[in-house]
Structures are given as structure tokens and as C-alpha cells.
N, C-alpha and C positions, 0 to 999 in steps of 0.2 A: 038720755035713755036707761031704762031700766033693765035688770038683769034677765036673761032670758031662762034660768032655772027658779031662782024664788018670787022674779018678779016684784021686789019690795027695794032694794038697794041699787045704787048706780053703777052700771058697767063699766068697768075700767080696763078690762082686757078682753080682746077679739080674739077669738080662737079659731082658724080657719084651717079644715082638712079637706082633702083630696082622696074622697072613698068611690072606688069605681069609676074612675074619672067623673065623679057628682062631688063639688065642690058646697061643702057645708060650713055655717059659719055661727059662731054662737058669739052672743056678747054678754061677759059676765063678771059677777062682780067677786072681789079679791076671796070672798069666804067659799063661795061656789067653783072657783078656780081650785082652791086650796083642795076642796072635797074630790075633786075629779082628778087630782093630781097634777094639775098643770102647774110648771116651775118655767119661767122665762129661761132661758139658754142663756142669756146673758148676767143672770144675778148673779154679782159677786165680781165678775167678772171687770177688771178695769177699763173704762170707757177712756180710750185715746182722742179722741175729740177735745175730752175735757181739758186734759194735759195741752193741747195743742192751743184751744181757745184761751186759756189762762196764760200761756207765756206770751199769746198776742196782747193780751191786756195789760198783764204786769210788765214793766219794764225790767229787762236782763238786768240790770243794776240791783233791780230789788228782790229776785229769786233768791231765797235760801234767807231771808232777813227777817226778822219778826214785824208782823204789821203793827204800823203807828197807830195809836190810837186817832180818831179823828174828831175833828169837832164839829164839822157839819153832821146832817142829818142823811143815813142813807137811804136813795131812794127804793121803794118796795112796791110791788103789784098789789094795786088795790084789790084785785080778785082773789091770789092764793099767798100772798104775804111774803113771795122771793125776794130775795133783796139782790141786786146785780153781783157781789162778791159770792152768793150762793151759785147762782148761772156759772160764774168765771172757773169756779172749783167743779161744778158736777157738771158742766159742759150741755146742757138741757135746759130749755125754760119749762117754767111749773105750768103754765095755762097759755092760752091764744093771747091772754091781755096782757102778758107780761112783753109783747113786740110793743105794744102801746107805751107801757110804762118808760121801756128801757130804748124807746125810738133814739133818742141821741147818740146814747152808749154803742147801740147796735150799727148805727150808721158808719161811727168809727172804727167800728172792729170790721166791717164789710169793705169799707176802705180799703182796709189795711190788708186785708186776706185776697179782694177780687179785683181791688184798683179802681173800684165804684163804688156806690152805694145804690144803682141802679141796673134792673137785668132789662135788656132791651129785645132780647129774644133774635132770631134768624130771619132773614129776608127771605121770604119765600123764592123760589126759582118759578118766577113767571115771564111770558113771552114778552120780548120790548116794551113796546109803551107802558103797559101796565107797570111793571117796573122801574119805570124811569119816572112814571108820574108818583110811585111810593117813593121812591128815592127823592125826589124833589119836594113833597110833601113834609117829611121827616126833617129834610134841613129846613126847609121854611117853618116848621112848628119850634126848631131850636132858635131861629133868628126871632120868632115871635117873644119866644121866653125871654131872650137877652135885650129886645126893645124895651118889653115890660119893666126888667129888672134896672133896666137905665133910665125909665120914666120917658123913655121917646115914645109918645102914642100916637104921634101922628103914622111915623112908621109903622108903628104895631097895627095900624089900622090898613096900611097899605098891605101888608104883607097876611095880615086875617084876609083879605079882599082875595090875595093870591090864592091862599088858600082854597077858598070858597069855589073858585074858579076850577080848580083842581080836582075836588070832590065833586063837582058836577060833571066832568068829564067822563068820570068813571061810569 
């Protein structure tokens, strides 16, 4: 998206103001934002998430030690060039492509923080049978995945058919 002021550079800052109950949003490049006098209130403020993430990534025994030179090549994002160690120290990913580049490391980190690397969301509060169907379908989906992982394809086919029956009843 191009800057709303100059129309030449890529907008990197979104400024939202509410004036007289009207919301106004401007997408600006860094130089136009500087001209308007906009500075992030978080600029120069330490980002506590970075410290937290760094502690989750770096083993406690290694904190305070000098980094050891690595012989293997460190993974970098193909889009923005950020390395995983830069993410660990900064606490923020450089771009959307970083999620793909660091997928394995992020899964491990999410498991440490949340206990799981998947977000399942909440089950809606639905009346009686609808809720039972949803719970049964979710349980069968997990069984199907397990059967496929174990290469028990006959059982997987039976579970798949049960799921289809539940979906048809909805």
C-alpha cells in the first residue's frame, strides 16, 4: 500500500485518530510520518516480550555466556533476511514470511509457552444435539488423524464415513 501523503513510498505506519467521534486513518511512509511529527510512543522503550521469548529460546544455563560460533548456517527469512537469533533478541518477526521460515522453531516455542502448537478455539454454546454432533465430529477427526498416522486405512475409511454421516445430519 502506498503512502497517503506522497503516494510514492510504501506505507509502513498506520496512524488512526478519532476527531469529533469520526475515525480517520492515514497510511504513511516513515519520512511523511516524521514530517507530520508522528513518533511511536514505544520507540526506544524496551520490549518485554523480547526478553521473555529470549529466555524461552535460550536455555537458562546459557544466559550470560558468550555465544558459541556455530558451524551450521543459521536459518534466515527469504523475504526480509531476519535470522531466528534476531527474532529471539528483538521479540518480533520481520514479516509474514518469517512464520513459514521459522515454522519448526516457532512450533517448539509455542509448545513451551502454551503447552500446544495448535489453537482450537472455544466450542460455541449451542443447544443439545447440535453440540453433541460437534463434539463427536471433533473426536472423530482426531481419531481419523491417528488412524492415518498409524497407516490403519481401513479404520480411517470407517471413521471418515462416520464423519460424513454426522455432517449430513446437520
